[in-house]
C-alpha positions in Angstrom: 57.8 -98.2 143.4 54.5 -98.1 141.6 51.9 -100.8 142.3 49.8 -102.1 139.5 46.1 -102.2 140.3 44.2 -104.9 138.5 40.4 -104.3 138.2 38.3 -107.2 139.3 36.9 -109.6 136.7 33.3 -108.8 135.7 30.5 -110.2 133.4 32.2 -108.9 130.2 35.4 -110.7 131.2 33.5 -113.9 131.9 31.9 -113.8 128.5 35.4 -113.5 127.0 36.4 -116.6 129.1 33.5 -118.5 127.6 34.5 -117.4 124.1 38.2 -118.3 124.6 37.3 -121.9 125.1 34.9 -121.9 122.1 37.5 -120.4 119.8 39.1 -123.8 119.2 36.0 -125.0 117.4 34.2 -121.9 116.1 36.8 -119.1 115.5 34.5 -117.2 113.1 31.6 -117.1 115.6 33.9 -116.2 118.4 35.4 -113.3 116.4 32.0 -112.0 115.5 30.9 -112.2 119.2 34.1 -110.6 120.4 33.5 -107.6 118.0 29.9 -107.4 119.3 31.4 -107.1 122.8 33.9 -104.5 121.7 36.8 -106.6 122.8 40.2 -107.5 121.2 41.9 -110.8 121.0 44.3 -109.5 123.6 41.3 -108.6 125.9 40.0 -112.2 125.5 43.4 -113.7 126.3 43.9 -111.4 129.3 40.5 -112.2 130.7 41.1 -116.0 130.3 44.6 -115.6 131.9 43.1 -113.8 134.9 40.2 -116.3 135.2 42.7 -119.3 135.1 44.9 -117.6 137.7 41.8 -117.0 139.9 40.7 -120.7 139.7 44.2 -122.1 140.3 45.3 -119.8 143.1 46.1 -121.3 146.4 43.9 -118.6 147.9 41.1 -119.4 145.5 37.6 -119.1 146.8 35.1 -121.9 146.3 33.6 -122.1 142.8 30.3 -120.7 143.9 31.9 -117.7 145.6 34.1 -117.1 142.5 31.0 -116.9 140.2 29.3 -114.5 142.6 32.4 -112.3 142.7 32.6 -112.1 138.9 28.9 -112.2 137.9 27.2 -110.7 141.0 24.1 -112.3 142.6 22.3 -114.8 140.4 19.1 -113.8 138.6 17.4 -116.9 140.0 18.1 -119.7 142.4 16.0 -122.7 141.6 15.7 -125.8 143.8 16.3 -129.1 141.8 16.1 -132.7 142.7 18.5 -135.1 140.9 17.7 -138.7 141.9 17.5 -138.6 145.7 19.7 -135.5 146.1 18.4 -132.0 146.6 20.5 -129.3 144.9 20.2 -125.7 143.6 20.7 -124.2 140.2 21.9 -120.6 140.1 21.2 -118.7 136.9 23.0 -115.7 135.6 22.1 -113.8 132.4 24.7 -113.7 129.6 24.2 -110.6 127.5 26.0 -112.2 124.5 23.3 -114.9 124.4 20.1 -113.3 125.9 18.1 -116.5 125.4 20.6 -118.5 127.5 21.6 -118.4 131.2 24.9 -119.5 132.8 23.8 -122.2 135.3 25.9 -123.4 138.3 24.4 -126.5 139.8 25.5 -127.0 143.5 24.7 -129.8 145.9 24.4 -129.9 149.7 27.1 -127.7 151.3 27.5 -125.6 148.2 29.8 -128.0 146.3 29.6 -127.1 142.6 28.6 -130.1 140.4 28.2 -128.5 137.0 28.7 -125.2 135.2 27.2 -124.5 131.7 24.9 -122.6 129.5 21.2 -123.6 129.5 18.1 -122.2 127.9 16.6 -119.3 129.8 13.4 -120.2 131.7 10.4 -119.5 129.5 12.4 -119.1 126.3 11.5 -121.7 123.7 14.4 -123.8 122.4 15.0 -124.7 118.8 13.1 -127.5 117.1 15.6 -130.3 116.7 14.4 -133.1 114.3 17.3 -133.7 111.9 21.1 -133.4 111.6 20.6 -130.1 109.7 19.0 -128.6 112.8 22.2 -129.1 114.8 24.0 -125.8 114.0 26.8 -124.4 116.1 25.6 -122.3 119.0 22.0 -123.1 118.3 21.3 -125.6 121.2 22.4 -126.9 124.5 23.4 -130.3 125.8 20.1 -131.0 127.4 18.1 -129.9 124.3 20.1 -132.3 122.1 19.9 -135.1 124.6 16.1 -134.8 124.7 15.6 -134.4 121.0 17.8 -137.4 120.1 17.1 -139.7 123.0 18.6 -142.0 124.0 21.9 -140.0 123.9 25.0 -141.5 125.4 27.2 -139.0 127.4 30.9 -139.2 126.6 33.9 -137.5 128.1 35.0 -134.3 126.4 38.5 -133.2 125.6 38.6 -130.6 128.5 36.8 -129.9 131.7 34.3 -127.5 130.1 33.6 -129.8 127.1 31.1 -132.5 126.8 30.2 -135.0 124.1 27.0 -136.9 123.3 26.7 -139.9 121.0 23.3 -139.5 119.3 21.3 -141.5 116.9 19.7 -139.5 114.1 16.4 -140.2 112.4 17.1 -142.9 109.9 19.6 -144.6 112.2 22.9 -142.7 111.5 25.0 -141.9 114.5 27.1 -138.8 115.3 28.9 -137.3 118.2 27.8 -133.8 119.2 30.5 -131.7 120.9 29.7 -128.9 123.4 31.7 -126.3 125.1 30.2 -124.7 128.3 27.1 -126.6 127.3 26.6 -125.0 123.9 26.8 -127.0 120.7 30.0 -126.4 118.8 30.1 -129.1 116.1 29.2 -132.6 115.0 31.9 -135.2 114.8 31.6 -138.2 112.5 
């Protein structure tokens, strides 16, 4: 009997996992990114299938260990204080988006609170002043929230999706939808 050996998931696979969730809203951008990575649709589906199996396994490691096993050691570990709680932000580079980092925010004891894409430290974000500036994949949740404050967080349609109700200059309102923290689209 021949045993199938599955190679471990790595950074390329993780980028395909990110893209798989984004494909629902930005299929054209995802296709371009997938080609840039030299991956097929089947590669993207397989990476996502293996990631889902890893996260749902009864023998699953904690989320922080899972990210380390797939992405390696973080590029940076930054202490953060949110309210009266101390936490840590671990940042990994994402070659597909060199100006962004994948951030995993964990609290005391290593419990993961949030996982998303953020602007790389020292990298200037986009100037966001008007609705036209809110282009897919151009900005992150925190950048939109700061630019269009006060922004009201809303529940997204999946665990890796967020929405912000924002007020535009001139008083119009829109809902910005994000996947893995990266802007995907504006809803009416």
